[in-house]
N, C-alpha and C positions, 0 to 999 in steps of 0.2 A: 502492500501498499503505499501511496506516496506521501510522503512527510506534507503534513498543514506547514502554512509559510510560517518561518519565526515572530515576526512581528506577529503575528495572530495569536500565536504560543505563549510569548509577552502579555497580551492584551488579557486570556484566557487566566495565567497565572496571576496578573496582579488583582482581576475581578475576586477571584476564591483564594488567597490567599490567606487574607484574615477570616474565612468564614468554615475552611476545609478542617475538622479534628482528626485526631489520629484515625486510620484505618478501622471500617468496623469490617466484620466476614463479607468475603471478594463478593460472594452467591448474590447480596441486594441489588448488585449491577443491574444482572442479570434479570431481574425480579419486576426492575419497575420495566424494562425492556419488554418482555411477554406477557405485565400492564398492559402496555399501551397497544402491543398486538392484539393480544384477547378482546380488548375493546372497538378495535375497529374491525375486525372478523364478523362481529356485533354485530355493529353497524351496517357491514355490506350486506351479508345476509339479508339487514331489514332496510335496504338502502329506498325501494319503492314505496311502502308504503309509511316510512321514518319522512321521506322527502328531505330536501335542502336542509330547510331550517329545523326540523325535526333532528338530523346527523347533527347539526352544527351544535342542538342544545344538547344534545346526549352526551358529545364529546368534549362541551366548553371543562368544565369543573373537571375531568378527568386528566385533558391534556394541560391545563394549568397545575395540577398537582405535580404529573413527572416529569415538565419538562424546566428549568432554571430560566424561567423568561424575564427578570429582575434582572440577571446577569447577562442576558443573551444580547438582550434591548443593549445597554450598556459596550458588550463588546461592539453589538455593528453600530453604533453608533461612534466608535473612535475617539479623538480628542476632542471632537466636538462634543462631548458628553458633557465636563468639564463646565462649558458654557450655557449649561443650561440649565436654568430657573428649577426650583424642584416640583412646580406643578408641570412643565414641561417634560421633567422624566416619570413620570406619574403619568402623565397620557403618553409620552413615548413607549413606554410597556405594554398602559392596558390597550392602545392600536396594533404594538407589536403581537401580543397574545392572540386580539379577535383575528387578525390578515393569518396566521397561525391555523386558529379555527375553521377558519374558512376556507383554507387552502385545503386542507384536510377533512372537508364535508361535503367539499368537490369533487375529491380527487376517488375517496373511496366512495364510488354511489352508486356499485351494483357488485355481485357476486358470481363468480362461476368456477366454484371450488377451491378456491385459491389456500392456501395454508402459511403459516410461518416458520421455518426452522431455523431453531438456536443455534451453531456450531460452536461457538466457545467464548471465552474471555480471558483479557487479559492485562496486566497494568502497564500502560505507557505512560511515560511523563507525567505521571500524577495524579492519570486518574483509566480508568479503566474502557478499556474495548470491549464492546458487545457486539459478535458477528452474526449476525442474521440473514436471511434468505427469503423474498415472498416466492412462493413457487407457483409458478402460474400455466397449471395446466394444457391450456390453448394457446400459450405465447413462451415467450423468454421468461426465465428468473429475474429477478431483479434481489441482487446485492445491496443489503440493508444495513451498514455499521453503525452504532452509535456510541457515543463517548460520553461518558457518563461517571461524575462526579460528586461527593460527599457533600453536601451543603447546608450548614445546620442540625448536623445529624440525617441528617436524609439523603437518600441518593436521588439525583436528578438528572435528566437527560439535558446536555448542553452545546450538542449537534451531531449532526446525522450527514456520516458519510456515504454518495451515492455511488453505484459503479465501482467502489473501491477505493474510490480515490480525489472524489470530488464532494469537497467539504460545503454544507449549505452554508454554512457560519460565514464563511471566506466570502462566497458567493454576495450574501446580503451585506458585508461590511463593505466592498469595494461597492458595493449599489447605492448603498444610504448615504457612502461617505460621499461618493460623487454629489447626489441630491444636495448634500446638505454644503457642500463648497461651492454650487452652485446660486443654488436658490433659499437656504437657511430651512428652519425647522419647520415652519410653516408649510412651506414645498413638499418636503418628506412627508410629512402628516398627510395633506392634500394628497398625494400622491398612492401612501396605503392607504388612506379611505377610501378610492377611488377601485385600487384591487381587490379591494373589501368586499367591494359594490359587483365587481366584475366575477368574484368568484364566485356569487350568488342570484347571479343575474338580475342584479339589480335590488336586490336583498341587503337590509345590513339588521 
């Protein structure tokens, strides 16, 4: 697997340095990922009856519990985070979380016999990397690896690595800091809100 960019690793380390206690039993990292997968499969099986809004409502509390959205929002904001007011930071965290929920609700919109396979975990630079795969009977399987860390005594997902080497956190950081540099905080929030609306076909 390709290593994450050094600047991103440093940013993650700084965010979690004051919040990560000693290591707990390693299996907890896998458990939080499997909790996510169980919820996704349930939503997929009931996708039609739930509709987009139902899927989003069902996933929202679970996703906010398994993902480290506050820390992730800080990382993807880059150096601009330091210039945000407290109200702006809270708005960024909430909008980032709502966009994540909307994306999951939009993408996991049906079921064709898919399953998730967890192949193991290992410690990587102070985090746990949980390796999994989405098994698609009628198509190509998808590699989904999760970077999981202890925050406040609880395991939380801080990044998803797609196709073996594509960091979602790194992609979002590059995209969001570019918008912040061009148009500032209000421009980024407007783009994220527009993306939320697109995921739900106009529903928010």
